[in-house]
C-alpha positions, 0 to 999 in steps of 0.5 A: 528503506533499503536493508543492507548487510555488511560486506562480510555478510554480518549483521549489526544491531542497526541492521536488525532495527531497520529490518524490523522497521521495514517489516512493520511497514509492510504489515500496515500496507493494505494491498486491495487499497494500493491496487485501487489507488494504482488503478485510479492513477492509471485510468485517471479517475474513480469513474473509469475504475468503477466503469472497468470494474462494473461497479458504481463510483460510490463503492469504489470511492468509499473503500478508499476513504472509509475511516480516513485509513486508505480503505481499511475498516 
């Protein structure tokens, strides 16, 4: 979502609503889960991520699937 101001630099109620929504979205992002997701996509699988981290695949996978919420417990 792009949050922009008017050309004259003034803000509007709609701008403030978009900004508040963007801030709420950022609060919901789990950065550790995002890093694991990026690593899995970059390396091509959980096994390769676990190997790179020196861990077994189970903990890497469980963190991302715990409670169905992308790694948040």
